[in-house]
C-alpha positions in Angstrom: 149.4 118.0 150.9 150.6 121.7 150.4 147.5 122.9 148.5 148.4 126.6 149.0 151.2 128.1 147.0 152.5 131.6 147.0 149.2 133.0 145.8 146.4 130.7 147.2 145.5 127.3 145.6 146.0 127.0 141.9 145.9 124.3 139.3 144.0 122.6 136.4 140.3 123.2 136.9 139.4 119.7 135.9 141.6 118.0 138.3 142.1 117.6 142.1 141.5 119.9 144.1 139.0 121.5 141.8 136.8 118.3 141.7 133.3 118.9 143.1 133.8 116.9 146.4 137.1 118.5 147.3 135.7 122.0 146.5 132.7 121.5 149.0 135.3 120.3 151.6 137.5 123.4 151.0 134.5 125.7 151.4 133.5 124.0 154.7 137.1 124.3 155.9 137.4 127.9 155.0 134.1 128.7 156.8 135.1 126.8 159.9 138.6 128.2 160.2 137.5 131.8 159.5 134.5 131.7 161.7 133.7 134.9 163.5 130.9 137.3 164.4 130.1 138.1 160.7 127.7 135.7 159.0 128.6 136.3 155.3 131.4 135.2 153.0 131.8 136.9 149.7 132.8 135.0 146.5 133.9 136.9 143.3 135.6 135.5 140.2 137.2 136.4 136.9 135.7 135.2 133.6 136.9 131.6 133.3 134.2 129.0 132.3 135.0 127.0 135.5 134.4 129.8 137.8 130.6 129.2 138.3 130.9 125.6 139.0 133.8 126.3 141.5 131.8 129.1 143.2 128.7 126.9 143.7 130.6 124.0 145.2 132.6 126.2 147.6 129.3 127.8 148.6 127.7 124.5 149.3 130.5 123.8 151.8 130.3 127.2 153.3 126.6 127.0 153.8 126.9 123.6 155.4 128.8 125.3 158.3 125.9 127.8 158.8 127.5 130.8 156.9 125.7 132.7 154.1 127.3 133.3 150.8 127.1 136.5 148.7 128.2 136.3 145.0 129.7 139.5 143.7 130.1 138.1 140.1 133.0 139.1 137.8 135.2 141.5 139.7 139.0 142.2 139.8 140.8 140.4 142.5 141.6 143.6 144.5 138.0 144.3 144.8 137.8 141.5 147.3 140.3 143.4 149.6 138.4 146.6 149.2 134.8 145.1 149.8 135.6 143.1 152.9 137.1 146.2 154.5 134.7 148.8 153.3 131.4 147.1 153.9 132.2 145.4 157.1 129.7 142.7 156.1 132.0 139.8 155.3 134.0 137.3 157.4 136.2 136.8 154.3 136.2 137.2 150.5 137.1 134.3 148.2 138.5 135.0 144.7 138.0 132.3 142.0 140.9 133.1 139.6 144.2 131.9 138.3 145.4 135.4 137.4 147.6 135.3 134.2 147.3 131.5 133.7 145.3 130.0 130.8 141.6 129.3 131.1 142.0 125.6 131.8 143.5 126.6 135.2 141.8 128.2 138.1 142.5 129.2 141.6 141.2 130.1 145.1 142.6 133.2 146.8 141.2 134.3 150.3 141.1 137.7 151.8 140.5 138.0 155.5 138.1 140.6 156.9 141.0 143.1 157.4 141.5 143.1 153.5 144.7 141.2 153.5 145.4 137.9 152.0 145.6 135.0 154.6 148.7 134.4 156.6 150.6 131.2 156.1 149.6 129.9 159.5 145.8 130.3 158.7 146.3 128.6 155.4 148.1 125.7 157.1 145.1 125.4 159.6 142.7 125.3 156.6 144.9 122.5 154.9 144.7 120.4 158.1 140.9 120.8 158.2 140.7 119.8 154.6 142.8 116.6 155.3 140.5 115.9 158.2 137.4 116.1 156.1 138.9 114.1 153.3 139.7 111.3 155.8 136.1 111.1 156.9 134.2 108.0 155.8 131.0 110.0 155.1 131.6 113.7 154.8 128.1 114.6 153.9 126.6 112.8 156.9 129.1 114.5 159.1 128.0 117.9 157.8 124.3 117.1 158.3 125.0 116.1 161.9 127.4 119.0 162.5 125.7 122.0 160.8 123.5 121.7 157.8 123.0 119.2 155.0 124.9 120.0 151.8 122.4 121.3 149.2 122.6 122.8 145.7 123.2 126.6 145.7 121.9 129.1 143.1 124.1 131.9 142.1 122.5 135.3 142.8 124.8 138.2 142.0 124.8 141.3 144.2 125.3 144.0 141.5 125.7 146.9 143.9 129.2 145.6 144.8 130.7 146.3 141.3 129.3 149.9 141.6 130.8 150.3 145.1 134.2 149.1 143.8 134.0 151.5 140.7 133.1 154.5 142.9 136.1 153.7 145.2 138.6 153.5 142.3 137.2 156.7 140.8 137.5 158.6 144.1 141.2 157.9 144.2 141.7 160.3 141.2 140.8 163.3 143.5 138.6 165.3 141.2 141.1 165.4 138.3 139.8 164.9 134.8 140.9 162.9 131.8 138.9 165.0 129.5 140.6 165.3 126.1 142.6 162.2 126.6 142.1 159.0 124.6 143.3 155.8 126.3 143.7 152.4 124.8 142.9 149.4 127.1 143.5 145.7 126.8 141.3 144.0 129.4 142.6 140.3 128.7 139.0 139.2 128.3 139.2 139.1 132.1 137.9 140.6 135.3 138.4 144.3 134.3 136.4 144.0 131.1 133.4 146.0 132.6 135.0 148.2 135.2 138.1 149.5 133.5 136.4 151.2 130.4 133.5 152.4 132.8 135.8 154.0 135.3 138.0 155.8 132.6 134.9 157.1 130.8 133.4 158.3 134.1 136.6 160.3 134.6 136.3 162.0 131.2 138.5 159.8 129.0 137.7 158.5 125.5 138.5 154.8 125.4 139.6 152.2 122.8 138.8 148.9 124.4 140.4 145.6 123.4 139.6 142.1 124.6 136.4 143.0 126.5 134.3 140.1 125.2 135.0 137.1 127.4 133.7 133.8 126.4 135.0 131.6 129.3 138.0 130.4 127.2 139.7 133.5 125.8 141.0 135.0 129.1 144.7 135.9 128.8 144.7 134.3 125.3 147.5 136.2 123.6 146.3 139.4 125.2 146.5 141.5 128.2 149.6 142.4 130.5 151.6 139.3 129.2 151.2 140.1 125.5 151.2 144.0 125.3 152.5 144.1 121.7 149.1 144.4 119.9 148.1 147.2 122.4 151.4 148.9 121.7 150.7 148.9 117.9 147.2 150.4 118.6 148.7 153.2 120.7 151.1 154.1 118.0 148.6 153.8 115.1 145.9 155.8 116.8 148.2 158.3 118.4 146.5 158.1 121.8 147.7 159.3 125.2 148.7 155.9 126.5 147.9 152.2 126.7 146.9 150.2 129.8 147.1 146.3 129.7 145.7 144.3 132.6 146.1 140.6 133.3 143.1 138.2 133.7 142.3 139.1 137.3 143.3 142.8 136.9 145.8 143.0 139.8 148.5 143.6 137.3 149.2 146.6 135.0 151.5 147.2 132.1 151.8 150.8 131.0 152.5 151.8 127.4 153.6 155.3 126.6 152.3 157.5 123.8 155.2 156.3 121.6 154.0 152.7 121.9 156.9 151.8 124.3 156.1 149.3 127.0 157.0 150.5 130.4 157.3 147.7 132.9 157.3 147.9 136.7 160.8 149.3 137.1 159.8 152.4 135.2 156.5 152.7 137.0 157.9 152.3 140.5 160.8 154.6 140.1 158.7 157.5 138.6 155.9 157.0 141.1 158.5 156.9 144.0 160.1 160.2 142.9 156.6 161.8 142.4 155.5 160.7 145.8 158.7 161.9 147.4 158.3 165.3 145.8 154.8 165.6 147.2 155.9 164.4 150.6 153.7 161.3 150.3 156.4 158.5 150.2 156.4 157.2 153.7 159.8 156.9 155.4 161.4 157.6 152.0 161.1 153.9 151.3 160.3 152.0 148.1 159.6 148.3 148.4 160.6 146.3 145.3 161.7 142.8 144.7 165.0 140.9 143.9 164.0 141.2 140.2 164.2 145.1 140.4 166.6 146.3 137.7 170.0 147.8 138.8 169.0 151.0 137.0 166.1 151.4 139.3 168.3 150.8 142.5 170.8 153.3 141.1 168.2 156.0 140.5 166.6 155.6 143.9 170.0 155.7 145.7 170.8 159.0 143.8 167.4 160.4 145.0 167.9 159.4 148.6 165.2 156.7 148.5 165.9 153.5 150.4 164.9 150.4 148.4 163.7 147.3 150.4 164.0 144.2 148.3 161.5 141.5 148.9 161.1 137.9 147.7 159.2 137.8 144.3 155.4 137.8 144.9 153.1 140.5 145.8 152.2 138.9 149.2 156.0 139.2 150.2 156.1 142.8 148.9 153.1 143.6 151.1 154.7 142.0 154.1 157.8 144.1 153.8 155.7 147.2 153.2 153.9 146.6 156.5 157.1 145.8 158.2 159.0 148.9 157.1 156.0 151.1 156.9 156.3 152.1 153.2 153.5 153.4 151.1 154.5 152.2 147.6 155.8 148.9 146.6 155.6 146.4 143.6 157.1 144.2 141.1 158.7 144.5 137.7 155.9 142.3 136.4 153.3 145.0 137.0 151.9 144.4 140.5 151.8 147.7 142.3 150.6 148.4 145.9 149.6 151.8 147.1 149.2 150.8 150.8 147.5 154.1 151.9 144.7 153.3 149.4 144.4 149.5 149.3 145.9 146.5 151.0 146.8 144.6 147.7 147.8 145.3 144.2 145.2 146.8 141.8 146.0 147.4 138.1 143.2 150.0 137.6 144.0 151.9 140.8 147.7 151.9 139.9 146.9 153.2 136.4 144.9 156.1 137.8 147.8 157.0 140.3 150.2 157.4 137.4 147.7 159.3 135.2 147.0 161.7 138.1 150.7 162.3 138.6 151.2 163.0 134.9 148.2 165.6 135.0 149.7 167.2 138.0 153.3 167.4 136.5 151.8 168.2 133.1 153.9 165.6 131.5 153.1 162.9 128.9 153.9 159.3 129.8 157.3 159.1 128.0 158.5 162.2 130.0 157.1 160.8 133.2 158.7 157.4 132.8 162.2 158.7 131.9 163.7 158.6 135.4 165.9 155.5 135.0 168.3 154.0 132.6 167.9 150.3 132.8 170.6 147.7 132.6 170.1 145.0 129.9 168.3 142.1 131.5 167.8 138.6 130.2 165.0 136.4 131.7 164.7 132.8 130.5 161.8 130.5 131.6 161.9 126.7 131.2 159.4 124.1 132.4 160.9 121.5 134.7 159.8 118.0 135.9 160.4 118.9 139.6 161.5 121.8 141.6 164.6 120.3 143.1 166.3 122.7 145.5 168.8 124.8 143.7 171.4 124.2 146.5 171.4 120.5 145.6 172.6 121.2 142.1 176.4 121.2 142.8 177.7 121.7 139.3 175.3 124.6 138.4 175.9 126.2 141.9 179.6 126.3 141.0 178.8 127.8 137.5 176.7 130.5 139.1 179.5 131.4 141.5 182.0 131.6 138.6 179.8 133.9 136.6 179.0 136.1 139.7 182.8 136.6 140.1 183.1 137.6 136.5 180.2 140.2 136.5 181.0 141.5 140.1 179.2 144.8 140.7 178.3 145.4 137.1 175.7 142.7 137.0 173.9 140.0 138.9 172.4 136.6 138.6 169.0 135.4 140.1 167.9 131.8 139.6 164.5 130.7 141.1 161.4 128.7 140.6 158.0 130.1 139.9 155.8 130.1 143.0 152.8 128.8 141.1 154.1 126.6 138.3 156.8 124.1 137.6 159.0 126.6 135.9 162.7 127.6 136.3 163.4 131.3 135.8 167.1 132.4 135.1 167.5 136.1 135.2 170.9 137.8 134.4 171.6 141.5 134.4 174.7 143.3 133.2 176.1 146.0 130.9 177.0 143.7 128.0 173.8 142.1 126.5 175.6 139.5 124.4 177.6 138.4 127.4 174.6 138.0 129.7 172.6 136.2 126.9 175.4 133.5 126.7 175.6 133.2 130.5 171.8 132.8 130.9 171.6 130.1 128.2 174.6 128.2 129.7 173.1 128.3 133.2 169.6 127.2 131.9 171.1 124.2 130.1 173.2 123.3 133.1 170.4 123.5 135.7 167.8 121.8 133.5 170.3 119.0 132.8 171.0 118.4 136.5 167.3 118.4 137.3 166.5 115.9 134.5 169.5 113.6 135.7 168.2 113.7 139.3 164.6 113.1 138.4 165.8 110.2 136.1 167.9 108.6 138.7 164.7 108.4 141.1 162.9 106.2 138.6 
């Protein structure tokens, strides 16, 4: 069945497993497998039009097992991690969001009472329970006989949770002030549309807010962290201090300096690692990054005496290695950053404040702060595929990869992988000669895609 991917359950919101019946079953399975002494489960969401229906159906399943449901309304995904741990009220928190995906998709992410996303073993238990319920002849009768009847649930939002989250985020700024600074925001018509402008204003900044009018369908629509170009133009035109672009569920941040230049996660992580080391706050002198981290970042960290742990792509894998190696800073080139001393998951707004605070302490503008590395040229090509055939089964392409690895040697690298949440092939090449790596990337993409199509075609 494999409902859970690298970041919860995700798919088209009008199809299985987001049909009403399956959602009730999923809610019941979550409540049963996460049963404990606490009697409440929190549900929050981003701004997708399907979120309320999904929330209601999940709640019906949860309540049928005898648990109560609290609706937090629209909140960033990381608020779930904070709220379950801070309040001590909830057995778990469920986030209804498909992150950076289009509005037609949605997802279910689950945080346990310790503030961390569920372990694979627990997700597997939930999947087995879902399969068991799906196989029952009469699921509704089963619930009535083994708990409570399934009844319609009304959404009643607990508004205090948004304030609690905003107060926490503001507190991480440690009494510094953004007075005199103008900051441009792109909230992607998503989960940060209320809290990001509110927190920055509370801390003294003037704000220029883009994409803060969600209508259920415009989340991530040519805006936010995946499309920072418009925000970059605003930063240059209005001559503001910086720009902050969030994705739909606000766990990702793309920073734009005062010159309008986009600074991705490599710049952010290197500069923050050096700052934290200088302040003796970088635990064990370790930065946790991913295999996508640019060679320029790795080189700068080596020169500074900072050890880099490279994880698989995905914030859950970054966090696993952070906990394993006891590091306080980790993240991805794509804009997920984790400050584990503050929160057990990535948070775009919290990350923005940590960088802004560092700039105030060092009395630097963003372009100065993010000038710590010289990046190698990097080409990333994405291509939709019919099937995720294991790359080791693509013999011709494997030989081609080996050939180019021998040509690039230590002056470059090749990373080929599939997206964890979509049927997308990603080919990333890094090296000193940009024209050379463009040609290599294109040739590999054509080769791999061709082999996949051939193998899929031979099955039919």
